[in-house]
C-alpha positions, 0 to 999 in steps of 0.5 A: 817521906817526900822524893827530895827526903828519901834521897838525901836519907841516903846520904852516899849518892847513888851511881850507875849499878844495875843500868842497862848503857843501850835502854839509857840510851836514845842517842845511840839508838837514834843514830844508829838507826839513821846510820845502818839498813834497819833490818841490821839495825833490828837484827843488832839491838836485841844485842846492843840490849844485851850488851847494855845490860852486862855492861852496867852489872857483870861486866862492870865488876869484872872491869873493876877487878882486872883492873885493880888485880893487873898481869903479872910476867912470869919468867919460868914455870915451876919445873924451873924452865924459863917459859915466860907466860903472862897471868891474868885475874880470871875477871879479864878472861870474863871480859875476854869471853865477853868481847872476843867470845859472846860478842866477837867485836874484834871479827865483825868486819872480817868473819860472816855469822857471828850473832847470826848475820849473815854478812859480815858487820859495816864498821857502823855496827862494829862501833856501836859494840865498841861503844858499848862494852868498853863503857865497862873495860878500856883496858879489853879495847886495846887487843880488840882493836890490834886483833882486829888491825892485825886481821885487817893487815893479814887479809890485804897484804898477807900472801896465800900461804901466812892467809891460810896459816893464821887468818882464821885463828885471828878472827876467831869466836869459839875462844879455845882456837881464837889467837889475838893479835898485837902491834909493836911499833913503838922503839925508844928511838921514836915514837910518832917519828916512825922513821927513826927504827932501829928494829933491823930484819935479816932475811933467812930462806923464807923467813926473816930474823928480826933484832931489836927491842921494841918499847911500848907493846901492846898486849904484849904477850899475844901471839900472832903480831904486826911490827915494822922493821929495816930490811938489811940494807934498806933506806933510812926513813919511812921508807925502808921499813918493812911490815912483819908478820912474828908469831909467838911460838914457832910450827915446832912448839917451841916459843921465838926468840923475843922475850918480855922485859917487863910489862908495864907500871901504867896509870891506866887501861892498868887490866891489860898488859903492855910490855917492852920486848927484846927482839933476839933473832925473832922468826918473822914473815914480811908482809905486803911489799917491803918499801911500803910497810909504814903505809900498810902499817898506817891503816892499821893505826888510822883504824886504831885512831877511829876505835880510839876515837870511839873508846873515848866517846864511851869512855865520855858516855859513862862519864855521863850517866855516872853524873846524872846519877849524882846530879838526880840522886844526892841532895844537898842544902834543901835542892838536889845537884840537878837543880842548882844553876852551875851544877846545870852548867857542868853537866852541859859541859858533859853533855854537849862534849859527848855528844858531839864525840857520838855524832863524831864517831858515827859520822867518821866510821859512816865514811869509813865503811863507805870508803872501803865500798869504793867512794873516793869522796867518802875516803878523802872525807875519811883523811880529815875526819878519822884525825880530827875525832882523835886528836878533839875526842881523847883531849874532850874525854880528860876534862868529861872524865874529870868534870864527872869525877868533881860532880860526886865530891870526894867520893868520886876521887876513891877507887870503889867507884868507876869515875878514878879509872875513867879518868886514869882511862880517859888520859890514854885516848890523847897519847895512843896512836899519836900524841894530840899534836902530833894528830892535829899536824895531821888533820891540817899538814897531811890533810888538808896541805898535802890532800885537800882533804877539807873539800870533802869535808866541805861537800859534806857538811854542805850537803848535809845542811842542805839534807835539812829542810825541817832546820831553820833557814836562818841556822842553815845559812850561819852554819854554811859560814861558819864551815867556809870559815873553819875550811878557810882558817883550816887552808890558811894555817896548812899552807905555811910551817910558820902557822904549825901553833895554829894548828890545834885550835885550826883543827879543833874549829873543825871538829866543832862545826862538823859536830855541829853541823851532822847534829842538826841533820840527827836533828831533821831525820830523828824529827822525822822519825819521830818528833824529837828535834832536841839534838838541834839544840845541842847543834846551838850550844856547840856553836856558841859555848865551844866555838865562840868565845863569850865576853869574859866581862859579860853574862851569858845565861840568858832565859833561852839558855835556861830553856834550852838546858832544861830541856836538855836535862828533861826526858821530853821530846821536843818539836821543830817548832819548839827547838827553832824558837830557840834556835833563832832566840 
């Protein structure tokens, strides 16, 4: 029996069961080698390999079960006492044990010694684990992220007493000692419009009493919550908002004075408890200056936006793996799906968006690492990269996951396969921490219009092109010109409120040009190390198919394009000479 006949005999295309998601992702390895010190990469690679195997096996099954059997809110215990508690499926606990326990993803930026590394981890290394883990389960990414964020806020702004009481527990990897964090911001009066919040704070000795209602609370039964409230007598708007830490349980062991009214019935992230909370005099403690609460919380939001971009990239990578499993493993009309021209085009749309997001995720994480080390240039770069990544990657994830579902056909619409869950989860990415419109406006009106952060982006992109001498000069010159045009367009849109309707296009242009240049720079570095320039081919596809608008009445499937696609869908390395020929063809 020939190979095609063997595939056809299976009838239903295979999925990714049993795949090691780290070993199946050489691009991840390449980018980590570029961005991380060699000793750190060598240390974490065995752990990434282990996580990659778990994600393709037991954690994937746990994610499926936790999604199917979501959390249940109980209002009383068996003795009839009014004690609220949330019941989770054992599969959810298995996911927790891996994320918070074995790999300690929430604490990698805070606690030394995790997985045997003597220091804390840079953000870039942390998000390698984020990227892999979320290919098994997207919902758990929220508790990981808000616990990480709560620890960061407490570390940066909390007083010594609060740090001594809560910081160690927020960063524990011993599950018996761990305290998970939460983030309660959204109210009925305002989601992104934080200045409209009505939750009030009344001082009572060394603590505060909180009154009001939080409408969308992530990790609703968290033991330590960061939230915003307006102290009595404070001015309106965001300047009058303070940041508070609210424990779930008081020092005497009794529940704090707030109730989970109900859990949300959501389209996706069904494994994780999101709820509505009523604050009925809940005891809380001020974190930092009361008139700086919004600014402080914005740091957590920006870190969450980066994490959100990485997690959406993770969904796309999982969707890509599934689409390729189908394309390689199913024969129709006497051909493998991967050999059919339209299917190859669809696979390229999935691949290009996924690889763009991977490049931009690590570019942004690297900027955060350098900013936290004191670089003002990196801080300005981070200011514009974060919303740009969050805006485009999360929107692309919806399309990519839908296209991957279509590759599998009707079976992909069935909940037994991962694609249905991926698509449901993908829709949350573009809503969490600001909808697409809000985030595009942040990139344009604030990062560009108010802070001038586009200058740092322009400088960074030009420097990366200068640092890629093996790439043809003509291609680098073209990218320089496109970068200047994208920056100019962003400035034009940001200069006038009348141009607000173009904010999404301008943000997308920045993303596409930045990712194409990042891929070009990566191709030079990877080719220097191991002789493969395939990412240069990706940069051309980004420009040709994502930035530029093709003639709707022209045939665009040229021989050059076919050769590029063949190289990218193949598994052999591509020399810089061959890539350069195709770039200029």
